[in-house]
One Martini backbone bead per residue (centre of mass of N, CA, C, O) as a GRO file, in nm:
protein
  426
    1MET     BB    1   0.010   2.644  -0.662
    2SER     BB    2   0.126   2.405  -0.843
    3LEU     BB    3   0.285   2.263  -1.077
    4PRO     BB    4   0.254   2.279  -1.392
    5LEU     BB    5   0.180   2.036  -1.624
    6ARG     BB    6   0.327   2.141  -1.880
    7LEU     BB    7   0.610   2.128  -1.754
    8PHE     BB    8   0.606   1.827  -1.687
    9SER     BB    9   0.572   1.725  -1.976
   10LEU     BB   10   0.845   1.822  -2.080
   11ALA     BB   11   1.007   1.652  -1.877
   12LEU     BB   12   0.911   1.381  -1.977
   13LEU     BB   13   1.021   1.398  -2.268
   14ALA     BB   14   1.327   1.443  -2.170
   15THR     BB   15   1.363   1.189  -1.932
   16LEU     BB   16   1.218   0.945  -2.014
   17SER     BB   17   1.277   0.611  -2.038
   18ALA     BB   18   1.305   0.317  -2.146
   19CYS     BB   19   1.249   0.007  -2.099
   20GLN     BB   20   1.479  -0.221  -1.897
   21GLY     BB   21   1.420  -0.382  -1.672
   22GLY     BB   22   1.430  -0.517  -1.387
   23ARG     BB   23   1.524  -0.338  -1.142
   24GLY     BB   24   1.369  -0.058  -1.131
   25SER     BB   25   1.210   0.015  -1.376
   26ASP     BB   26   1.136   0.220  -1.617
   27ALA     BB   27   0.952   0.429  -1.767
   28PRO     BB   28   0.818   0.507  -2.045
   29ASP     BB   29   0.744   0.684  -2.287
   30SER     BB   30   0.531   0.976  -2.305
   31ARG     BB   31   0.316   1.024  -2.570
   32ASP     BB   32   0.086   1.198  -2.404
   33ALA     BB   33   0.226   1.463  -2.310
   34VAL     BB   34   0.132   1.656  -2.535
   35ALA     BB   35  -0.168   1.669  -2.445
   36ALA     BB   36  -0.111   1.841  -2.184
   37LEU     BB   37  -0.085   2.122  -2.328
   38ALA     BB   38  -0.421   2.131  -2.353
   39ALA     BB   39  -0.445   2.106  -2.044
   40ASP     BB   40  -0.627   2.281  -1.787
   41CYS     BB   41  -0.406   2.189  -1.540
   42ASP     BB   42  -0.344   2.095  -1.201
   43SER     BB   43  -0.156   1.994  -0.923
   44ALA     BB   44  -0.196   1.927  -0.581
   45GLN     BB   45   0.085   1.803  -0.625
   46PRO     BB   46   0.394   1.752  -0.642
   47LEU     BB   47   0.591   1.676  -0.906
   48PRO     BB   48   0.816   1.487  -1.035
   49ARG     BB   49   1.157   1.565  -1.159
   50THR     BB   50   1.204   1.261  -1.182
   51PRO     BB   51   1.212   0.957  -1.268
   52LEU     BB   52   1.019   0.680  -1.260
   53ARG     BB   53   1.008   0.368  -1.080
   54HIS     BB   54   0.965   0.015  -1.072
   55TYR     BB   55   0.887  -0.130  -0.758
   56VAL     BB   56   0.910  -0.457  -0.634
   57GLY     BB   57   0.695  -0.599  -0.367
   58GLY     BB   58   0.644  -0.677  -0.030
   59MET     BB   59   0.370  -0.721   0.210
   60HIS     BB   60   0.280  -0.835   0.502
   61GLU     BB   61   0.469  -0.970   0.745
   62HIS     BB   62   0.570  -1.276   0.931
   63SER     BB   63   0.679  -1.399   1.252
   64SER     BB   64   0.767  -1.486   1.574
   65TYR     BB   65   0.687  -1.192   1.671
   66SER     BB   66   0.409  -1.341   1.631
   67ASP     BB   67   0.227  -1.566   1.396
   68GLY     BB   68   0.456  -1.707   1.271
   69ASP     BB   69   0.719  -1.863   1.228
   70ILE     BB   70   0.883  -1.983   1.519
   71TYR     BB   71   1.195  -1.972   1.375
   72SER     BB   72   1.159  -1.671   1.302
   73ILE     BB   73   1.265  -1.353   1.170
   74PRO     BB   74   1.274  -1.063   1.002
   75ALA     BB   75   1.545  -1.122   0.858
   76ASP     BB   76   1.426  -1.359   0.690
   77TYR     BB   77   1.228  -1.199   0.503
   78TYR     BB   78   1.438  -1.013   0.382
   79ARG     BB   79   1.625  -1.232   0.265
   80ALA     BB   80   1.415  -1.370   0.082
   81ALA     BB   81   1.354  -1.122  -0.095
   82GLN     BB   82   1.635  -1.089  -0.208
   83MET     BB   83   1.651  -1.377  -0.339
   84GLN     BB   84   1.387  -1.309  -0.524
   85GLY     BB   85   1.436  -0.998  -0.637
   86LEU     BB   86   1.339  -0.779  -0.471
   87ASP     BB   87   1.317  -0.436  -0.377
   88PHE     BB   88   1.096  -0.484  -0.142
   89LEU     BB   89   1.005  -0.500   0.221
   90ALA     BB   90   0.711  -0.524   0.444
   91GLY     BB   91   0.661  -0.542   0.768
   92SER     BB   92   0.384  -0.682   1.012
   93GLU     BB   93   0.353  -0.721   1.311
   94HIS     BB   94   0.175  -0.790   1.561
   95SER     BB   95   0.107  -0.580   1.833
   96ASP     BB   96   0.042  -0.784   2.070
   97THR     BB   97   0.382  -0.873   2.087
   98LEU     BB   98   0.566  -0.584   2.096
   99ASP     BB   99   0.597  -0.541   2.372
  100ASP     BB  100   0.793  -0.517   2.614
  101GLY     BB  101   0.835  -0.851   2.753
  102VAL     BB  102   0.682  -0.998   2.509
  103PHE     BB  103   0.802  -1.320   2.419
  104ILE     BB  104   0.571  -1.453   2.300
  105ALA     BB  105   0.456  -1.676   2.071
  106VAL     BB  106   0.162  -1.750   1.817
  107GLY     BB  107   0.199  -1.985   1.646
  108GLY     BB  108   0.082  -2.286   1.508
  109ASP     BB  109   0.347  -2.459   1.645
  110CYS     BB  110   0.333  -2.430   1.962
  111PHE     BB  111   0.146  -2.723   2.003
  112SER     BB  112   0.291  -2.969   1.840
  113THR     BB  113   0.551  -2.949   2.030
  114PRO     BB  114   0.768  -2.919   2.281
  115ASP     BB  115   0.965  -2.740   2.124
  116GLY     BB  116   0.755  -2.534   2.029
  117PHE     BB  117   0.665  -2.442   2.308
  118LEU     BB  118   0.942  -2.341   2.409
  119THR     BB  119   0.990  -2.139   2.183
  120CYS     BB  120   0.736  -1.962   2.237
  121LEU     BB  121   0.797  -1.902   2.542
  122SER     BB  122   1.121  -1.800   2.509
  123GLY     BB  123   1.236  -1.765   2.248
  124LEU     BB  124   1.521  -1.730   2.041
  125ARG     BB  125   1.619  -1.453   2.180
  126ASP     BB  126   1.679  -1.174   2.357
  127ASP     BB  127   1.534  -0.961   2.151
  128THR     BB  128   1.231  -1.065   2.210
  129LEU     BB  129   1.193  -0.841   2.445
  130ALA     BB  130   1.253  -0.623   2.185
  131LYS     BB  131   1.102  -0.622   1.893
  132TRP     BB  132   1.084  -0.338   1.779
  133GLU     BB  133   1.383  -0.272   1.801
  134ALA     BB  134   1.490  -0.525   1.651
  135THR     BB  135   1.348  -0.466   1.384
  136GLY     BB  136   1.498  -0.203   1.326
  137VAL     BB  137   1.778  -0.329   1.305
  138GLN     BB  138   1.711  -0.538   1.077
  139THR     BB  139   1.623  -0.327   0.871
  140GLN     BB  140   1.892  -0.179   0.846
  141GLN     BB  141   2.066  -0.432   0.771
  142ALA     BB  142   1.893  -0.505   0.501
  143THR     BB  143   1.962  -0.244   0.379
  144ARG     BB  144   2.031  -0.140   0.044
  145ASP     BB  145   2.082  -0.016  -0.262
  146ASP     BB  146   1.887  -0.281  -0.380
  147PHE     BB  147   1.730  -0.267  -0.087
  148LEU     BB  148   1.415  -0.232   0.096
  149ALA     BB  149   1.349  -0.205   0.432
  150ILE     BB  150   1.036  -0.228   0.625
  151ARG     BB  151   0.879  -0.109   0.904
  152GLY     BB  152   0.603  -0.268   1.087
  153PHE     BB  153   0.248  -0.292   1.183
  154GLU     BB  154  -0.042  -0.470   1.320
  155TRP     BB  155  -0.359  -0.367   1.373
  156THR     BB  156  -0.573  -0.594   1.577
  157SER     BB  157  -0.909  -0.593   1.503
  158ASP     BB  158  -1.191  -0.821   1.538
  159ARG     BB  159  -1.408  -0.586   1.467
  160PHE     BB  160  -1.297  -0.343   1.271
  161GLY     BB  161  -1.000  -0.419   1.188
  162HIS     BB  162  -0.713  -0.409   0.998
  163ILE     BB  163  -0.385  -0.230   1.030
  164ASN     BB  164  -0.117  -0.093   0.856
  165VAL     BB  165   0.203   0.032   0.981
  166TYR     BB  166   0.451   0.264   0.859
  167PHE     BB  167   0.738   0.442   0.983
  168SER     BB  168   0.700   0.435   1.279
  169THR     BB  169   0.813   0.491   1.598
  170ASN     BB  170   0.549   0.383   1.710
  171ILE     BB  171   0.299   0.204   1.898
  172THR     BB  172  -0.010   0.010   1.894
  173ASN     BB  173  -0.272  -0.176   2.086
  174ALA     BB  174  -0.575  -0.331   2.057
  175LYS     BB  175  -0.563  -0.485   2.342
  176THR     BB  176  -0.502  -0.187   2.510
  177ASP     BB  177  -0.681   0.058   2.341
  178LEU     BB  178  -0.986  -0.068   2.281
  179GLY     BB  179  -0.982  -0.181   1.969
  180TYR     BB  180  -1.079  -0.479   1.966
  181ALA     BB  181  -1.414  -0.393   2.068
  182VAL     BB  182  -1.492  -0.078   2.139
  183THR     BB  183  -1.283   0.135   1.975
  184MET     BB  184  -1.140   0.355   1.721
  185GLU     BB  185  -1.046   0.629   1.852
  186THR     BB  186  -0.765   0.550   1.964
  187PHE     BB  187  -0.629   0.511   1.697
  188TRP     BB  188  -0.681   0.789   1.568
  189ASP     BB  189  -0.541   0.945   1.789
  190TRP     BB  190  -0.264   0.819   1.745
  191PHE     BB  191  -0.231   0.868   1.428
  192THR     BB  192  -0.275   1.203   1.475
  193ARG     BB  193  -0.020   1.207   1.647
  194ALA     BB  194   0.261   1.294   1.751
  195PRO     BB  195   0.533   1.122   1.862
  196THR     BB  196   0.566   1.343   2.115
  197GLU     BB  197   0.265   1.298   2.179
  198ILE     BB  198   0.095   1.247   2.479
  199SER     BB  199  -0.139   0.968   2.545
  200PRO     BB  200  -0.377   0.739   2.692
  201LEU     BB  201  -0.559   0.658   2.432
  202GLY     BB  202  -0.281   0.576   2.282
  203GLY     BB  203  -0.041   0.324   2.283
  204SER     BB  204   0.290   0.270   2.431
  205LEU     BB  205   0.497   0.236   2.706
  206THR     BB  206   0.738   0.088   2.511
  207SER     BB  207   0.793   0.302   2.339
  208PRO     BB  208   1.021   0.529   2.256
  209VAL     BB  209   0.751   0.697   2.311
  210PRO     BB  210   0.563   0.699   2.562
  211LEU     BB  211   0.248   0.734   2.432
  212GLY     BB  212   0.306   0.800   2.154
  213GLY     BB  213   0.247   0.878   1.842
  214GLY     BB  214   0.162   0.818   1.464
  215GLY     BB  215   0.227   1.082   1.268
  216ASP     BB  216   0.470   0.917   1.091
  217GLY     BB  217   0.270   0.729   0.962
  218LEU     BB  218   0.170   0.472   0.730
  219ALA     BB  219  -0.148   0.342   0.594
  220HIS     BB  220  -0.359   0.036   0.572
  221PHE     BB  221  -0.609  -0.156   0.470
  222ASN     BB  222  -0.720  -0.482   0.561
  223HIS     BB  223  -0.891  -0.733   0.457
  224PRO     BB  224  -1.183  -0.678   0.385
  225GLY     BB  225  -1.438  -0.850   0.572
  226ASP     BB  226  -1.261  -1.040   0.781
  227LYS     BB  227  -1.306  -0.844   1.055
  228CYS     BB  228  -1.593  -0.954   1.225
  229LEU     BB  229  -1.836  -1.025   1.446
  230ASP     BB  230  -2.058  -0.900   1.244
  231ALA     BB  231  -2.221  -0.794   0.964
  232ALA     BB  232  -2.420  -0.600   1.150
  233ASP     BB  233  -2.194  -0.450   1.262
  234PRO     BB  234  -2.106  -0.112   1.275
  235GLY     BB  235  -1.785  -0.177   1.310
  236CYS     BB  236  -1.747  -0.285   1.049
  237ASN     BB  237  -1.516  -0.172   0.855
  238TRP     BB  238  -1.438   0.082   1.010
  239LYS     BB  239  -1.726   0.184   1.038
  240ASP     BB  240  -1.799   0.184   0.737
  241PHE     BB  241  -1.577   0.391   0.642
  242ALA     BB  242  -1.540   0.616   0.827
  243LEU     BB  243  -1.448   0.933   0.813
  244VAL     BB  244  -1.108   1.073   0.882
  245PRO     BB  245  -0.974   1.360   0.803
  246ALA     BB  246  -0.694   1.349   0.965
  247ALA     BB  247  -0.619   1.054   0.808
  248VAL     BB  248  -0.620   1.066   0.493
  249GLU     BB  249  -0.328   1.130   0.398
  250ARG     BB  250  -0.196   0.849   0.553
  251MET     BB  251  -0.423   0.679   0.420
  252PHE     BB  252  -0.306   0.518   0.123
  253ALA     BB  253  -0.452   0.219   0.144
  254MET     BB  254  -0.559  -0.104  -0.002
  255GLU     BB  255  -0.634  -0.425  -0.011
  256LEU     BB  256  -0.683  -0.630  -0.311
  257TYR     BB  257  -0.462  -0.839  -0.229
  258ASN     BB  258  -0.429  -1.163  -0.044
  259GLY     BB  259  -0.187  -1.353  -0.108
  260GLY     BB  260  -0.317  -1.616  -0.278
  261GLY     BB  261  -0.490  -1.513  -0.507
  262ARG     BB  262  -0.819  -1.412  -0.530
  263ASP     BB  263  -1.047  -1.144  -0.416
  264VAL     BB  264  -1.355  -1.046  -0.535
  265ALA     BB  265  -1.449  -0.848  -0.292
  266TYR     BB  266  -1.248  -0.604  -0.277
  267PRO     BB  267  -1.347  -0.398  -0.494
  268GLY     BB  268  -1.606  -0.321  -0.341
  269TYR     BB  269  -1.464  -0.196  -0.095
  270TYR     BB  270  -1.300   0.010  -0.249
  271LEU     BB  271  -1.535   0.174  -0.354
  272GLN     BB  272  -1.657   0.243  -0.080
  273ALA     BB  273  -1.413   0.405   0.025
  274LEU     BB  274  -1.396   0.614  -0.201
  275GLU     BB  275  -1.693   0.718  -0.163
  276ALA     BB  276  -1.626   0.814   0.142
  277GLY     BB  277  -1.320   0.973   0.086
  278TRP     BB  278  -1.098   0.796   0.047
  279ARG     BB  279  -0.739   0.799  -0.052
  280LEU     BB  280  -0.672   0.511  -0.238
  281ALA     BB  281  -0.450   0.269  -0.294
  282PRO     BB  282  -0.336  -0.022  -0.430
  283VAL     BB  283  -0.258  -0.342  -0.275
  284GLY     BB  284  -0.034  -0.623  -0.264
  285VAL     BB  285  -0.025  -0.905  -0.040
  286GLU     BB  286   0.105  -1.174   0.149
  287ASP     BB  287   0.051  -1.262   0.447
  288GLU     BB  288   0.293  -1.425   0.579
  289HIS     BB  289   0.323  -1.726   0.814
  290GLY     BB  290   0.561  -1.856   0.700
  291THR     BB  291   0.835  -1.905   0.438
  292ASP     BB  292   0.702  -1.765   0.153
  293TRP     BB  293   0.871  -1.521   0.093
  294GLY     BB  294   0.859  -1.354  -0.224
  295SER     BB  295   0.691  -1.518  -0.399
  296ALA     BB  296   0.499  -1.572  -0.687
  297GLY     BB  297   0.248  -1.685  -0.499
  298LYS     BB  298   0.227  -1.373  -0.432
  299ALA     BB  299   0.129  -1.080  -0.381
  300LYS     BB  300   0.190  -0.747  -0.520
  301THR     BB  301   0.380  -0.439  -0.511
  302VAL     BB  302   0.397  -0.133  -0.695
  303THR     BB  303   0.636   0.134  -0.690
  304LEU     BB  304   0.646   0.478  -0.774
  305ALA     BB  305   0.978   0.594  -0.774
  306THR     BB  306   1.288   0.776  -0.756
  307ALA     BB  307   1.379   0.574  -0.518
  308LEU     BB  308   1.550   0.335  -0.288
  309THR     BB  309   1.401   0.494  -0.029
  310PRO     BB  310   1.234   0.604   0.236
  311ALA     BB  311   1.168   0.889   0.128
  312ALA     BB  312   1.061   0.800  -0.154
  313PHE     BB  313   0.833   0.614  -0.041
  314ARG     BB  314   0.680   0.817   0.116
  315GLU     BB  315   0.616   0.994  -0.125
  316ALA     BB  316   0.474   0.777  -0.300
  317TRP     BB  317   0.250   0.696  -0.096
  318LEU     BB  318   0.133   0.981  -0.059
  319ALA     BB  319   0.083   0.981  -0.390
  320ARG     BB  320  -0.040   0.696  -0.480
  321ARG     BB  321   0.207   0.511  -0.630
  322THR     BB  322   0.027   0.227  -0.694
  323TYR     BB  323   0.016  -0.134  -0.762
  324ALA     BB  324  -0.172  -0.437  -0.795
  325LEU     BB  325  -0.077  -0.788  -0.784
  326LEU     BB  326  -0.137  -1.079  -0.871
  327SER     BB  327  -0.055  -1.376  -0.839
  328GLY     BB  328   0.188  -1.436  -1.102
  329GLN     BB  329   0.231  -1.141  -1.175
  330ASP     BB  330   0.432  -0.925  -1.430
  331LEU     BB  331   0.349  -0.616  -1.442
  332ARG     BB  332   0.332  -0.296  -1.621
  333ILE     BB  333   0.218   0.035  -1.519
  334ASP     BB  334   0.102   0.322  -1.707
  335ILE     BB  335   0.009   0.666  -1.629
  336ASP     BB  336  -0.165   0.943  -1.806
  337ALA     BB  337  -0.284   1.263  -1.671
  338ALA     BB  338  -0.202   1.537  -1.806
  339GLY     BB  339   0.107   1.437  -1.710
  340ALA     BB  340   0.013   1.257  -1.477
  341PRO     BB  341   0.023   1.024  -1.247
  342MET     BB  342  -0.068   0.807  -1.057
  343GLY     BB  343  -0.254   0.952  -0.776
  344SER     BB  344  -0.355   1.209  -0.881
  345THR     BB  345  -0.459   1.555  -0.838
  346LEU     BB  346  -0.687   1.739  -1.038
  347GLN     BB  347  -0.709   2.086  -1.138
  348CYS     BB  348  -0.964   2.218  -1.347
  349ALA     BB  349  -1.121   2.353  -1.588
  350ASP     BB  350  -1.413   2.428  -1.685
  351GLY     BB  351  -1.485   2.184  -1.938
  352ALA     BB  352  -1.263   2.005  -1.942
  353ARG     BB  353  -1.052   1.755  -2.106
  354VAL     BB  354  -0.887   1.475  -1.980
  355PRO     BB  355  -0.614   1.313  -2.065
  356TYR     BB  356  -0.605   0.947  -2.084
  357SER     BB  357  -0.351   0.692  -2.017
  358ALA     BB  358  -0.286   0.335  -2.058
  359GLN     BB  359  -0.013   0.098  -1.987
  360VAL     BB  360   0.048  -0.252  -2.056
  361ARG     BB  361   0.308  -0.483  -1.950
  362GLN     BB  362   0.539  -0.708  -1.962
  363ALA     BB  363   0.839  -0.748  -1.806
  364ASP     BB  364   0.960  -0.924  -2.062
  365GLY     BB  365   0.809  -0.766  -2.325
  366SER     BB  366   0.553  -0.883  -2.367
  367LEU     BB  367   0.235  -0.898  -2.465
  368PHE     BB  368  -0.064  -0.758  -2.376
  369ALA     BB  369  -0.407  -0.937  -2.399
  370GLY     BB  370  -0.619  -0.803  -2.237
  371GLN     BB  371  -0.810  -0.604  -2.014
  372LEU     BB  372  -0.937  -0.265  -1.989
  373GLN     BB  373  -1.055  -0.060  -1.704
  374LEU     BB  374  -1.241   0.233  -1.631
  375ILE     BB  375  -1.325   0.341  -1.300
  376THR     BB  376  -1.601   0.453  -1.108
  377ALA     BB  377  -1.850   0.533  -0.950
  378GLY     BB  378  -2.050   0.245  -0.902
  379GLY     BB  379  -1.868   0.080  -1.122
  380GLU     BB  380  -1.825   0.246  -1.365
  381VAL     BB  381  -1.752   0.207  -1.706
  382VAL     BB  382  -1.589   0.459  -1.906
  383ALA     BB  383  -1.359   0.258  -2.014
  384GLU     BB  384  -1.236   0.030  -2.280
  385ALA     BB  385  -0.998  -0.242  -2.358
  386VAL     BB  386  -0.804  -0.431  -2.590
  387GLY     BB  387  -0.503  -0.460  -2.455
  388PRO     BB  388  -0.227  -0.235  -2.372
  389ARG     BB  389  -0.439   0.014  -2.438
  390LEU     BB  390  -0.578   0.323  -2.296
  391ARG     BB  391  -0.827   0.574  -2.383
  392ALA     BB  392  -0.928   0.903  -2.250
  393GLU     BB  393  -1.183   1.139  -2.138
  394LEU     BB  394  -1.208   1.356  -1.865
  395PRO     BB  395  -1.429   1.510  -1.684
  396VAL     BB  396  -1.528   1.833  -1.554
  397ALA     BB  397  -1.685   1.874  -1.258
  398ALA     BB  398  -1.821   1.995  -0.971
  399GLN     BB  399  -1.730   1.713  -0.880
  400GLU     BB  400  -1.521   1.507  -0.770
  401ALA     BB  401  -1.337   1.237  -0.932
  402PHE     BB  402  -1.273   0.892  -0.981
  403TYR     BB  403  -1.003   0.686  -1.152
  404PHE     BB  404  -0.957   0.338  -1.212
  405LEU     BB  405  -0.755   0.056  -1.288
  406ARG     BB  406  -0.848  -0.245  -1.455
  407VAL     BB  407  -0.693  -0.567  -1.491
  408ASN     BB  408  -0.753  -0.824  -1.728
  409ASP     BB  409  -0.831  -1.093  -1.861
  410SER     BB  410  -0.999  -1.247  -2.123
  411GLU     BB  411  -1.237  -1.324  -1.894
  412GLY     BB  412  -1.244  -1.078  -1.663
  413GLU     BB  413  -1.020  -1.130  -1.466
  414SER     BB  414  -0.830  -1.013  -1.230
  415LEU     BB  415  -0.469  -0.882  -1.213
  416ALA     BB  416  -0.509  -0.561  -1.161
  417PHE     BB  417  -0.447  -0.244  -0.978
  418ALA     BB  418  -0.471   0.106  -1.017
  419ALA     BB  419  -0.441   0.405  -0.931
  420PRO     BB  420  -0.594   0.681  -0.908
  421VAL     BB  421  -0.758   0.962  -1.034
  422TRP     BB  422  -0.830   1.300  -0.950
  423VAL     BB  423  -1.112   1.503  -1.067
  424GLY     BB  424  -1.142   1.866  -1.063
  425PRO     BB  425  -1.204   2.174  -0.979
  426ARG     BB  426  -1.063   2.494  -0.914
   0.00000   0.00000   0.00000
């Protein structure tokens, strides 16, 4: 059994500092931590022993290495994010053009002018013949003490749906692993194999480990409902969110916002995936194909991590400590469930009532005056409040249940989604 929550609650009281604003701002004092002393619960995951910080960043970016701006490279979107004051940025070029030797770009300006055509055909510079390796070099060069660059790729099946993979050594390509229209099994085989485990079922011959797996990667589902041959096709939405138990741990999220503005359909898909057994946190992504990387006009993800490092972010994403912000929003969300943060899985005594509190604030310190809703299976709203704070008691039933926070404006339109907590019996 993992660290008892009552010990973690005492640590929270002793170490969490007040909100400081700026990059990587701290979580505020957890006034509900005292309530955790009465909650007979444990966490299924090790809880952080040091304060969590709110790191704001962009995800799902493109350049000429796939179908983004034809004159850009990954270094450009990392640089833009730094200039915009973000804490992190995660790129994800389409895997279709990442294999070594595939130098062509496929951006929208490729056929607008002769110069554009030649640029797309020949590439910007020599390293476009080895884009995956070159992206890794640019990622390392962009990372600093105050900024984390993350390399990723987008597995692009226009039948089953798109998936972003981050931190993996190797890549796989839906156009060559039969995932584009025939089967999802090759992707799942790749994703659940160790990087050094070779199989012809999925992977790339030009990966650092030829045909090696993606078992070191973390992934999320992209823009659900967007990539289907037909709404009636059983393959749509990753075979209707068919659960792959071996992939659950590292499929950590789903896009709740994509690009600028809201997509009101995404919460419905999110519920469907959670009800199918996927354990997903919400992320907001930019999916930028031009040069507007990192701007306030794009959706953002906030990661609650102990440090701005690859290891800390891997740990945070595996622990589902993220929340998604609609474009133009700059909110900070803190959740305490019996002393545990958002994303936690709690195992509690039969009949216990788990204290839950959520606090929402504007990053500039001004008061949040919208609506808060705590949602469970079937879209049921189990608690709601007007203003910056919501409190509830979560029951412990025979079956595990999830509860996620939806943050709305005064008219009930969503502004943010925070990761669930899962509550079940010991």
